[in-house]
TORKOL-4160 file (C-alpha; in steps of 0.2 Angstrom, whole numbers, padded with zeros to 4 digits, m for minus):
413
<pt num="1" X="0092" Y="m0097" Z="0147"/>
<pt num="2" X="0108" Y="m0108" Z="0147"/>
<pt num="3" X="0113" Y="m0101" Z="0164"/>
<pt num="4" X="0097" Y="m0106" Z="0171"/>
<pt num="5" X="0099" Y="m0124" Z="0163"/>
<pt num="6" X="0116" Y="m0125" Z="0171"/>
<pt num="7" X="0108" Y="m0122" Z="0188"/>
<pt num="8" X="0095" Y="m0135" Z="0187"/>
<pt num="9" X="0102" Y="m0149" Z="0176"/>
<pt num="10" X="0118" Y="m0160" Z="0179"/>
<pt num="11" X="0133" Y="m0157" Z="0168"/>
<pt num="12" X="0132" Y="m0174" Z="0160"/>
<pt num="13" X="0113" Y="m0170" Z="0155"/>
<pt num="14" X="0118" Y="m0153" Z="0147"/>
<pt num="15" X="0132" Y="m0162" Z="0137"/>
<pt num="16" X="0120" Y="m0176" Z="0132"/>
<pt num="17" X="0107" Y="m0163" Z="0126"/>
<pt num="18" X="0120" Y="m0153" Z="0116"/>
<pt num="19" X="0126" Y="m0170" Z="0107"/>
<pt num="20" X="0108" Y="m0174" Z="0103"/>
<pt num="21" X="0105" Y="m0157" Z="0096"/>
<pt num="22" X="0120" Y="m0157" Z="0085"/>
<pt num="23" X="0115" Y="m0175" Z="0079"/>
<pt num="24" X="0098" Y="m0170" Z="0075"/>
<pt num="25" X="0104" Y="m0154" Z="0067"/>
<pt num="26" X="0116" Y="m0163" Z="0056"/>
<pt num="27" X="0102" Y="m0175" Z="0050"/>
<pt num="28" X="0090" Y="m0161" Z="0046"/>
<pt num="29" X="0103" Y="m0151" Z="0036"/>
<pt num="30" X="0108" Y="m0166" Z="0025"/>
<pt num="31" X="0090" Y="m0166" Z="0019"/>
<pt num="32" X="0084" Y="m0148" Z="0018"/>
<pt num="33" X="0088" Y="m0148" Z="m0001"/>
<pt num="34" X="0075" Y="m0161" Z="m0004"/>
<pt num="35" X="0061" Y="m0150" Z="0004"/>
<pt num="36" X="0050" Y="m0143" Z="m0009"/>
<pt num="37" X="0035" Y="m0139" Z="0001"/>
<pt num="38" X="0029" Y="m0121" Z="0006"/>
<pt num="39" X="0037" Y="m0117" Z="0022"/>
<pt num="40" X="0035" Y="m0104" Z="0036"/>
<pt num="41" X="0048" Y="m0101" Z="0048"/>
<pt num="42" X="0043" Y="m0092" Z="0065"/>
<pt num="43" X="0058" Y="m0085" Z="0074"/>
<pt num="44" X="0059" Y="m0078" Z="0091"/>
<pt num="45" X="0069" Y="m0062" Z="0093"/>
<pt num="46" X="0072" Y="m0064" Z="0112"/>
<pt num="47" X="0077" Y="m0083" Z="0111"/>
<pt num="48" X="0090" Y="m0085" Z="0126"/>
<pt num="49" X="0093" Y="m0104" Z="0121"/>
<pt num="50" X="0096" Y="m0104" Z="0103"/>
<pt num="51" X="0100" Y="m0092" Z="0089"/>
<pt num="52" X="0083" Y="m0092" Z="0081"/>
<pt num="53" X="0084" Y="m0076" Z="0072"/>
<pt num="54" X="0101" Y="m0081" Z="0062"/>
<pt num="55" X="0094" Y="m0098" Z="0059"/>
<pt num="56" X="0078" Y="m0092" Z="0051"/>
<pt num="57" X="0088" Y="m0081" Z="0039"/>
<pt num="58" X="0099" Y="m0096" Z="0035"/>
<pt num="59" X="0083" Y="m0107" Z="0031"/>
<pt num="60" X="0077" Y="m0093" Z="0020"/>
<pt num="61" X="0091" Y="m0094" Z="0010"/>
<pt num="62" X="0092" Y="m0113" Z="0009"/>
<pt num="63" X="0073" Y="m0118" Z="0007"/>
<pt num="64" X="0065" Y="m0114" Z="m0010"/>
<pt num="65" X="0048" Y="m0109" Z="m0004"/>
<pt num="66" X="0051" Y="m0101" Z="0013"/>
<pt num="67" X="0044" Y="m0086" Z="0021"/>
<pt num="68" X="0051" Y="m0079" Z="0038"/>
<pt num="69" X="0042" Y="m0070" Z="0051"/>
<pt num="70" X="0052" Y="m0063" Z="0066"/>
<pt num="71" X="0044" Y="m0059" Z="0083"/>
<pt num="72" X="0056" Y="m0047" Z="0091"/>
<pt num="73" X="0049" Y="m0048" Z="0109"/>
<pt num="74" X="0045" Y="m0067" Z="0111"/>
<pt num="75" X="0056" Y="m0079" Z="0119"/>
<pt num="76" X="0061" Y="m0098" Z="0116"/>
<pt num="77" X="0044" Y="m0105" Z="0119"/>
<pt num="78" X="0035" Y="m0093" Z="0107"/>
<pt num="79" X="0021" Y="m0105" Z="0103"/>
<pt num="80" X="0016" Y="m0106" Z="0122"/>
<pt num="81" X="0017" Y="m0087" Z="0125"/>
<pt num="82" X="0002" Y="m0076" Z="0126"/>
<pt num="83" X="m0001" Y="m0064" Z="0112"/>
<pt num="84" X="0005" Y="m0076" Z="0099"/>
<pt num="85" X="m0008" Y="m0083" Z="0087"/>
<pt num="86" X="0000" Y="m0096" Z="0075"/>
<pt num="87" X="m0016" Y="m0096" Z="0064"/>
<pt num="88" X="m0015" Y="m0077" Z="0062"/>
<pt num="89" X="0003" Y="m0079" Z="0057"/>
<pt num="90" X="m0001" Y="m0092" Z="0044"/>
<pt num="91" X="m0015" Y="m0080" Z="0037"/>
<pt num="92" X="m0004" Y="m0065" Z="0037"/>
<pt num="93" X="0011" Y="m0074" Z="0028"/>
<pt num="94" X="m0002" Y="m0079" Z="0014"/>
<pt num="95" X="0001" Y="m0098" Z="0018"/>
<pt num="96" X="m0017" Y="m0103" Z="0022"/>
<pt num="97" X="m0026" Y="m0112" Z="0009"/>
<pt num="98" X="m0041" Y="m0124" Z="0007"/>
<pt num="99" X="m0034" Y="m0134" Z="m0008"/>
<pt num="100" X="m0018" Y="m0138" Z="m0017"/>
<pt num="101" X="m0018" Y="m0121" Z="m0026"/>
<pt num="102" X="m0019" Y="m0105" Z="m0017"/>
<pt num="103" X="m0035" Y="m0095" Z="m0020"/>
<pt num="104" X="m0035" Y="m0078" Z="m0012"/>
<pt num="105" X="m0053" Y="m0075" Z="m0014"/>
<pt num="106" X="m0060" Y="m0091" Z="m0007"/>
<pt num="107" X="m0046" Y="m0095" Z="0006"/>
<pt num="108" X="m0051" Y="m0080" Z="0015"/>
<pt num="109" X="m0056" Y="m0082" Z="0034"/>
<pt num="110" X="m0067" Y="m0069" Z="0043"/>
<pt num="111" X="m0057" Y="m0058" Z="0055"/>
<pt num="112" X="m0057" Y="m0064" Z="0073"/>
<pt num="113" X="m0060" Y="m0051" Z="0086"/>
<pt num="114" X="m0041" Y="m0051" Z="0091"/>
<pt num="115" X="m0036" Y="m0048" Z="0073"/>
<pt num="116" X="m0048" Y="m0033" Z="0071"/>
<pt num="117" X="m0042" Y="m0026" Z="0087"/>
<pt num="118" X="m0024" Y="m0027" Z="0080"/>
<pt num="119" X="m0030" Y="m0019" Z="0064"/>
<pt num="120" X="m0037" Y="m0005" Z="0073"/>
<pt num="121" X="m0022" Y="m0003" Z="0085"/>
<pt num="122" X="m0010" Y="m0002" Z="0070"/>
<pt num="123" X="m0018" Y="0013" Z="0064"/>
<pt num="124" X="m0024" Y="0021" Z="0081"/>
<pt num="125" X="m0011" Y="0034" Z="0081"/>
<pt num="126" X="m0015" Y="0039" Z="0063"/>
<pt num="127" X="m0033" Y="0039" Z="0067"/>
<pt num="128" X="m0031" Y="0049" Z="0082"/>
<pt num="129" X="m0020" Y="0062" Z="0073"/>
<pt num="130" X="m0032" Y="0064" Z="0058"/>
<pt num="131" X="m0049" Y="0060" Z="0066"/>
<pt num="132" X="m0056" Y="0055" Z="0049"/>
<pt num="133" X="m0072" Y="0063" Z="0044"/>
<pt num="134" X="m0083" Y="0051" Z="0033"/>
<pt num="135" X="m0097" Y="0058" Z="0022"/>
<pt num="136" X="m0109" Y="0049" Z="0011"/>
<pt num="137" X="m0122" Y="0053" Z="m0003"/>
<pt num="138" X="m0140" Y="0046" Z="m0002"/>
<pt num="139" X="m0148" Y="0041" Z="m0018"/>
<pt num="140" X="m0157" Y="0058" Z="m0019"/>
<pt num="141" X="m0140" Y="0067" Z="m0019"/>
<pt num="142" X="m0141" Y="0073" Z="m0001"/>
<pt num="143" X="m0124" Y="0072" Z="0008"/>
<pt num="144" X="m0124" Y="0067" Z="0025"/>
<pt num="145" X="m0111" Y="0064" Z="0039"/>
<pt num="146" X="m0109" Y="0045" Z="0042"/>
<pt num="147" X="m0111" Y="0030" Z="0030"/>
<pt num="148" X="m0130" Y="0030" Z="0028"/>
<pt num="149" X="m0128" Y="0032" Z="0009"/>
<pt num="150" X="m0117" Y="0016" Z="0007"/>
<pt num="151" X="m0127" Y="0001" Z="0001"/>
<pt num="152" X="m0129" Y="m0013" Z="0013"/>
<pt num="153" X="m0129" Y="m0028" Z="0001"/>
<pt num="154" X="m0116" Y="m0032" Z="m0013"/>
<pt num="155" X="m0109" Y="m0033" Z="m0025"/>
<pt num="156" X="m0102" Y="m0015" Z="m0023"/>
<pt num="157" X="m0087" Y="m0008" Z="m0032"/>
<pt num="158" X="m0078" Y="0007" Z="m0023"/>
<pt num="159" X="m0068" Y="0016" Z="m0034"/>
<pt num="160" X="m0058" Y="0031" Z="m0029"/>
<pt num="161" X="m0042" Y="0041" Z="m0026"/>
<pt num="162" X="m0027" Y="0032" Z="m0019"/>
<pt num="163" X="m0018" Y="0044" Z="m0006"/>
<pt num="164" X="0001" Y="0045" Z="m0005"/>
<pt num="165" X="0007" Y="0029" Z="0003"/>
<pt num="166" X="m0010" Y="0023" Z="0005"/>
<pt num="167" X="m0012" Y="0032" Z="0021"/>
<pt num="168" X="m0031" Y="0031" Z="0019"/>
<pt num="169" X="m0032" Y="0012" Z="0018"/>
<pt num="170" X="m0032" Y="0008" Z="0037"/>
<pt num="171" X="m0045" Y="0022" Z="0042"/>
<pt num="172" X="m0056" Y="0017" Z="0027"/>
<pt num="173" X="m0057" Y="m0002" Z="0029"/>
<pt num="174" X="m0058" Y="m0002" Z="0048"/>
<pt num="175" X="m0069" Y="0013" Z="0049"/>
<pt num="176" X="m0082" Y="0006" Z="0037"/>
<pt num="177" X="m0081" Y="m0011" Z="0045"/>
<pt num="178" X="m0084" Y="m0004" Z="0063"/>
<pt num="179" X="m0097" Y="0008" Z="0058"/>
<pt num="180" X="m0108" Y="m0004" Z="0046"/>
<pt num="181" X="m0100" Y="m0021" Z="0048"/>
<pt num="182" X="m0096" Y="m0021" Z="0029"/>
<pt num="183" X="m0080" Y="m0030" Z="0026"/>
<pt num="184" X="m0071" Y="m0021" Z="0011"/>
<pt num="185" X="m0059" Y="m0033" Z="0001"/>
<pt num="186" X="m0046" Y="m0023" Z="m0008"/>
<pt num="187" X="m0038" Y="m0027" Z="m0025"/>
<pt num="188" X="m0020" Y="m0024" Z="m0021"/>
<pt num="189" X="m0002" Y="m0024" Z="m0030"/>
<pt num="190" X="0004" Y="m0042" Z="m0032"/>
<pt num="191" X="0021" Y="m0036" Z="m0025"/>
<pt num="192" X="0012" Y="m0039" Z="m0008"/>
<pt num="193" X="0010" Y="m0057" Z="m0011"/>
<pt num="194" X="0025" Y="m0061" Z="m0020"/>
<pt num="195" X="0039" Y="m0071" Z="m0011"/>
<pt num="196" X="0053" Y="m0059" Z="m0018"/>
<pt num="197" X="0046" Y="m0046" Z="m0008"/>
<pt num="198" X="0052" Y="m0054" Z="0008"/>
<pt num="199" X="0070" Y="m0051" Z="0002"/>
<pt num="200" X="0068" Y="m0034" Z="m0006"/>
<pt num="201" X="0060" Y="m0024" Z="0008"/>
<pt num="202" X="0066" Y="m0023" Z="0026"/>
<pt num="203" X="0051" Y="m0030" Z="0034"/>
<pt num="204" X="0038" Y="m0039" Z="0022"/>
<pt num="205" X="0027" Y="m0043" Z="0037"/>
<pt num="206" X="0021" Y="m0025" Z="0035"/>
<pt num="207" X="0009" Y="m0032" Z="0022"/>
<pt num="208" X="0003" Y="m0047" Z="0033"/>
<pt num="209" X="m0012" Y="m0036" Z="0039"/>
<pt num="210" X="m0018" Y="m0032" Z="0022"/>
<pt num="211" X="m0019" Y="m0050" Z="0018"/>
<pt num="212" X="m0028" Y="m0054" Z="0035"/>
<pt num="213" X="m0040" Y="m0040" Z="0031"/>
<pt num="214" X="m0045" Y="m0049" Z="0014"/>
<pt num="215" X="m0034" Y="m0040" Z="0001"/>
<pt num="216" X="m0030" Y="m0050" Z="m0015"/>
<pt num="217" X="m0019" Y="m0047" Z="m0030"/>
<pt num="218" X="m0026" Y="m0036" Z="m0043"/>
<pt num="219" X="m0030" Y="m0048" Z="m0057"/>
<pt num="220" X="m0046" Y="m0050" Z="m0068"/>
<pt num="221" X="m0049" Y="m0067" Z="m0061"/>
<pt num="222" X="m0049" Y="m0061" Z="m0043"/>
<pt num="223" X="m0060" Y="m0046" Z="m0048"/>
<pt num="224" X="m0072" Y="m0058" Z="m0056"/>
<pt num="225" X="m0072" Y="m0070" Z="m0041"/>
<pt num="226" X="m0075" Y="m0056" Z="m0028"/>
<pt num="227" X="m0090" Y="m0048" Z="m0038"/>
<pt num="228" X="m0097" Y="m0066" Z="m0041"/>
<pt num="229" X="m0096" Y="m0068" Z="m0022"/>
<pt num="230" X="m0106" Y="m0052" Z="m0019"/>
<pt num="231" X="m0092" Y="m0044" Z="m0010"/>
<pt num="232" X="m0088" Y="m0025" Z="m0007"/>
<pt num="233" X="m0072" Y="m0023" Z="m0018"/>
<pt num="234" X="m0060" Y="m0008" Z="m0016"/>
<pt num="235" X="m0052" Y="m0003" Z="m0033"/>
<pt num="236" X="m0039" Y="0010" Z="m0036"/>
<pt num="237" X="m0037" Y="0013" Z="m0055"/>
<pt num="238" X="m0022" Y="0024" Z="m0052"/>
<pt num="239" X="m0013" Y="0010" Z="m0043"/>
<pt num="240" X="0005" Y="0012" Z="m0037"/>
<pt num="241" X="0008" Y="0027" Z="m0048"/>
<pt num="242" X="m0005" Y="0037" Z="m0039"/>
<pt num="243" X="0000" Y="0031" Z="m0021"/>
<pt num="244" X="0018" Y="0035" Z="m0025"/>
<pt num="245" X="0016" Y="0051" Z="m0034"/>
<pt num="246" X="0029" Y="0064" Z="m0037"/>
<pt num="247" X="0030" Y="0081" Z="m0029"/>
<pt num="248" X="0016" Y="0093" Z="m0033"/>
<pt num="249" X="0005" Y="0079" Z="m0040"/>
<pt num="250" X="m0006" Y="0076" Z="m0024"/>
<pt num="251" X="m0025" Y="0073" Z="m0028"/>
<pt num="252" X="m0021" Y="0070" Z="m0047"/>
<pt num="253" X="m0029" Y="0055" Z="m0054"/>
<pt num="254" X="m0018" Y="0043" Z="m0064"/>
<pt num="255" X="m0031" Y="0032" Z="m0072"/>
<pt num="256" X="m0029" Y="0022" Z="m0089"/>
<pt num="257" X="m0037" Y="0030" Z="m0104"/>
<pt num="258" X="m0048" Y="0015" Z="m0107"/>
<pt num="259" X="m0061" Y="0008" Z="m0095"/>
<pt num="260" X="m0055" Y="m0007" Z="m0085"/>
<pt num="261" X="m0069" Y="m0011" Z="m0073"/>
<pt num="262" X="m0086" Y="m0005" Z="m0080"/>
<pt num="263" X="m0091" Y="m0020" Z="m0090"/>
<pt num="264" X="m0085" Y="m0032" Z="m0076"/>
<pt num="265" X="m0096" Y="m0023" Z="m0064"/>
<pt num="266" X="m0111" Y="m0023" Z="m0075"/>
<pt num="267" X="m0109" Y="m0041" Z="m0078"/>
<pt num="268" X="m0114" Y="m0044" Z="m0060"/>
<pt num="269" X="m0125" Y="m0029" Z="m0058"/>
<pt num="270" X="m0113" Y="m0021" Z="m0045"/>
<pt num="271" X="m0116" Y="m0004" Z="m0039"/>
<pt num="272" X="m0101" Y="0008" Z="m0041"/>
<pt num="273" X="m0097" Y="0021" Z="m0028"/>
<pt num="274" X="m0085" Y="0034" Z="m0033"/>
<pt num="275" X="m0076" Y="0041" Z="m0018"/>
<pt num="276" X="m0063" Y="0054" Z="m0014"/>
<pt num="277" X="m0051" Y="0057" Z="0001"/>
<pt num="278" X="m0040" Y="0072" Z="0005"/>
<pt num="279" X="m0028" Y="0076" Z="0020"/>
<pt num="280" X="m0011" Y="0069" Z="0014"/>
<pt num="281" X="m0005" Y="0088" Z="0012"/>
<pt num="282" X="m0010" Y="0091" Z="0030"/>
<pt num="283" X="0000" Y="0078" Z="0038"/>
<pt num="284" X="0017" Y="0078" Z="0029"/>
<pt num="285" X="0027" Y="0086" Z="0015"/>
<pt num="286" X="0037" Y="0076" Z="0002"/>
<pt num="287" X="0056" Y="0078" Z="0004"/>
<pt num="288" X="0062" Y="0066" Z="m0009"/>
<pt num="289" X="0051" Y="0058" Z="m0023"/>
<pt num="290" X="0057" Y="0045" Z="m0036"/>
<pt num="291" X="0065" Y="0058" Z="m0047"/>
<pt num="292" X="0076" Y="0064" Z="m0032"/>
<pt num="293" X="0080" Y="0046" Z="m0027"/>
<pt num="294" X="0086" Y="0042" Z="m0045"/>
<pt num="295" X="0099" Y="0056" Z="m0043"/>
<pt num="296" X="0106" Y="0047" Z="m0028"/>
<pt num="297" X="0122" Y="0037" Z="m0029"/>
<pt num="298" X="0118" Y="0018" Z="m0030"/>
<pt num="299" X="0100" Y="0020" Z="m0028"/>
<pt num="300" X="0098" Y="0013" Z="m0047"/>
<pt num="301" X="0104" Y="m0004" Z="m0039"/>
<pt num="302" X="0089" Y="m0005" Z="m0027"/>
<pt num="303" X="0077" Y="0002" Z="m0040"/>
<pt num="304" X="0083" Y="m0012" Z="m0052"/>
<pt num="305" X="0079" Y="m0026" Z="m0038"/>
<pt num="306" X="0062" Y="m0018" Z="m0034"/>
<pt num="307" X="0056" Y="m0016" Z="m0051"/>
<pt num="308" X="0065" Y="m0029" Z="m0062"/>
<pt num="309" X="0065" Y="m0044" Z="m0050"/>
<pt num="310" X="0049" Y="m0039" Z="m0043"/>
<pt num="311" X="0031" Y="m0040" Z="m0052"/>
<pt num="312" X="0026" Y="m0026" Z="m0064"/>
<pt num="313" X="0009" Y="m0021" Z="m0069"/>
<pt num="314" X="0002" Y="m0013" Z="m0085"/>
<pt num="315" X="0018" Y="m0015" Z="m0095"/>
<pt num="316" X="0007" Y="m0014" Z="m0111"/>
<pt num="317" X="0000" Y="0003" Z="m0105"/>
<pt num="318" X="0004" Y="0020" Z="m0112"/>
<pt num="319" X="0007" Y="0037" Z="m0103"/>
<pt num="320" X="0010" Y="0040" Z="m0084"/>
<pt num="321" X="0000" Y="0025" Z="m0079"/>
<pt num="322" X="0013" Y="0014" Z="m0086"/>
<pt num="323" X="0025" Y="0020" Z="m0072"/>
<pt num="324" X="0020" Y="0008" Z="m0059"/>
<pt num="325" X="0037" Y="0007" Z="m0052"/>
<pt num="326" X="0038" Y="0002" Z="m0033"/>
<pt num="327" X="0050" Y="0014" Z="m0023"/>
<pt num="328" X="0051" Y="0022" Z="m0006"/>
<pt num="329" X="0047" Y="0041" Z="m0003"/>
<pt num="330" X="0055" Y="0052" Z="0011"/>
<pt num="331" X="0043" Y="0063" Z="0020"/>
<pt num="332" X="0043" Y="0076" Z="0033"/>
<pt num="333" X="0029" Y="0076" Z="0046"/>
<pt num="334" X="0018" Y="0092" Z="0049"/>
<pt num="335" X="0006" Y="0097" Z="0063"/>
<pt num="336" X="m0008" Y="0084" Z="0059"/>
<pt num="337" X="m0023" Y="0091" Z="0050"/>
<pt num="338" X="m0038" Y="0080" Z="0046"/>
<pt num="339" X="m0043" Y="0066" Z="0034"/>
<pt num="340" X="m0060" Y="0068" Z="0024"/>
<pt num="341" X="m0068" Y="0055" Z="0014"/>
<pt num="342" X="m0084" Y="0056" Z="0004"/>
<pt num="343" X="m0093" Y="0042" Z="m0005"/>
<pt num="344" X="m0102" Y="0049" Z="m0020"/>
<pt num="345" X="m0120" Y="0045" Z="m0026"/>
<pt num="346" X="m0121" Y="0026" Z="m0030"/>
<pt num="347" X="m0121" Y="0022" Z="m0049"/>
<pt num="348" X="m0132" Y="0006" Z="m0053"/>
<pt num="349" X="m0126" Y="m0006" Z="m0067"/>
<pt num="350" X="m0140" Y="m0019" Z="m0063"/>
<pt num="351" X="m0150" Y="m0022" Z="m0078"/>
<pt num="352" X="m0137" Y="m0013" Z="m0090"/>
<pt num="353" X="m0126" Y="m0027" Z="m0094"/>
<pt num="354" X="m0132" Y="m0028" Z="m0113"/>
<pt num="355" X="m0130" Y="m0009" Z="m0113"/>
<pt num="356" X="m0113" Y="m0008" Z="m0106"/>
<pt num="357" X="m0106" Y="m0022" Z="m0117"/>
<pt num="358" X="m0105" Y="m0008" Z="m0130"/>
<pt num="359" X="m0087" Y="m0002" Z="m0128"/>
<pt num="360" X="m0092" Y="0017" Z="m0131"/>
<pt num="361" X="m0106" Y="0016" Z="m0118"/>
<pt num="362" X="m0094" Y="0008" Z="m0105"/>
<pt num="363" X="m0081" Y="0021" Z="m0109"/>
<pt num="364" X="m0094" Y="0035" Z="m0106"/>
<pt num="365" X="m0098" Y="0028" Z="m0090"/>
<pt num="366" X="m0080" Y="0026" Z="m0085"/>
<pt num="367" X="m0077" Y="0044" Z="m0088"/>
<pt num="368" X="m0092" Y="0048" Z="m0078"/>
<pt num="369" X="m0085" Y="0038" Z="m0063"/>
<pt num="370" X="m0068" Y="0047" Z="m0065"/>
<pt num="371" X="m0076" Y="0064" Z="m0066"/>
<pt num="372" X="m0087" Y="0060" Z="m0050"/>
<pt num="373" X="m0070" Y="0055" Z="m0041"/>
<pt num="374" X="m0062" Y="0072" Z="m0046"/>
<pt num="375" X="m0078" Y="0081" Z="m0040"/>
<pt num="376" X="m0077" Y="0072" Z="m0023"/>
<pt num="377" X="m0060" Y="0078" Z="m0021"/>
<pt num="378" X="m0063" Y="0096" Z="m0026"/>
<pt num="379" X="m0078" Y="0096" Z="m0014"/>
<pt num="380" X="m0068" Y="0090" Z="0001"/>
<pt num="381" X="m0053" Y="0102" Z="m0003"/>
<pt num="382" X="m0066" Y="0117" Z="m0003"/>
<pt num="383" X="m0077" Y="0112" Z="0012"/>
<pt num="384" X="m0062" Y="0108" Z="0023"/>
<pt num="385" X="m0058" Y="0127" Z="0023"/>
<pt num="386" X="m0074" Y="0129" Z="0033"/>
<pt num="387" X="m0070" Y="0116" Z="0046"/>
<pt num="388" X="m0064" Y="0124" Z="0063"/>
<pt num="389" X="m0057" Y="0108" Z="0069"/>
<pt num="390" X="m0046" Y="0104" Z="0054"/>
<pt num="391" X="m0030" Y="0106" Z="0064"/>
<pt num="392" X="m0027" Y="0094" Z="0078"/>
<pt num="393" X="m0025" Y="0108" Z="0092"/>
<pt num="394" X="m0044" Y="0114" Z="0092"/>
<pt num="395" X="m0049" Y="0095" Z="0091"/>
<pt num="396" X="m0038" Y="0091" Z="0107"/>
<pt num="397" X="m0046" Y="0107" Z="0115"/>
<pt num="398" X="m0064" Y="0100" Z="0110"/>
<pt num="399" X="m0061" Y="0083" Z="0118"/>
<pt num="400" X="m0054" Y="0091" Z="0134"/>
<pt num="401" X="m0070" Y="0100" Z="0136"/>
<pt num="402" X="m0082" Y="0086" Z="0130"/>
<pt num="403" X="m0073" Y="0070" Z="0133"/>
<pt num="404" X="m0061" Y="0059" Z="0123"/>
<pt num="405" X="m0075" Y="0049" Z="0115"/>
<pt num="406" X="m0085" Y="0064" Z="0109"/>
<pt num="407" X="m0088" Y="0065" Z="0090"/>
<pt num="408" X="m0078" Y="0081" Z="0085"/>
<pt num="409" X="m0089" Y="0093" Z="0074"/>
<pt num="410" X="m0084" Y="0097" Z="0056"/>
<pt num="411" X="m0091" Y="0108" Z="0042"/>
<pt num="412" X="m0109" Y="0107" Z="0037"/>
<pt num="413" X="m0111" Y="0096" Z="0022"/>
């Protein structure tokens, strides 16, 4: 701190250093307008020497291609402090690239052990409260607990229901990775990668972990590249409309009328895995949805910023799927229930590329996949009624008797 410096440095030295700092700042400020490069500003929230946080926000408004990441608990020497990883920060901000142009598919770097641990830690409370049950379907149609039914080699396309607020994403991606070593790459809303999101939401760094985990903007080009790289790809046809649904719309699919992924999957012989997940209604109730928010005074101003200045998808679509507006929701928590996942029977497209070039046959398979997702959801909603450990209280009692690492039983598949 400045008081510490005053104790160890002569007054003349401090005055000289302050003059040097003022001169250097003036020199830099006079040339900021010429900086065109992509810039990442790392700011300490506990800097007792300089107003790093305020300066970072000033630079955000001055530099054209600037992202800011705040670290609330770090001090002045943030780059030397334990727990801070500059490479992870650069990856999370989406600023790492291998060439002049950003390529979210090929620029991806595998997770380090620390990054995986941070991903698990972020969702540790949710995972503890919901104790996800994962089921999969073997090629012969038998449903088993665990992920034995998932293929071990790509390309694989996971297609399913997007839970409210995407609550299922963390347990799904980290759960599959820890159990099988399979790294799922998600196709995500471009808003998460757009620089405007830094100004439009309170803390855009919430999206950093998704980028670190390998999520890419949902575009046809990125979809093509992921499948060509034989990746495991996660796709939600219902998109933001499904994840930000209104009251009373839980477990309803908002998919486009026409097929969007079948012919692309068949081109690479990808295996399609329909899946369902339930449990959002067991952890929260929706207090305010989009319709309620639009009735609030001045909310229309925020809505305009989010959805007119931000990126929009499917503007040429019809029906409910066209309503891909980004917006918050207000939730009230409940005594936690349990999340249930089921991966349906694998659907092979290998060797069917010529057949599925036909739009009618591709549409038929598309509707079949959608029907399978709906069947998965229906199955889980019915079977969870048989789970004696659906509520958190019986689970806590079971762990008290058998140990915190014991696998908690569930219904019989």
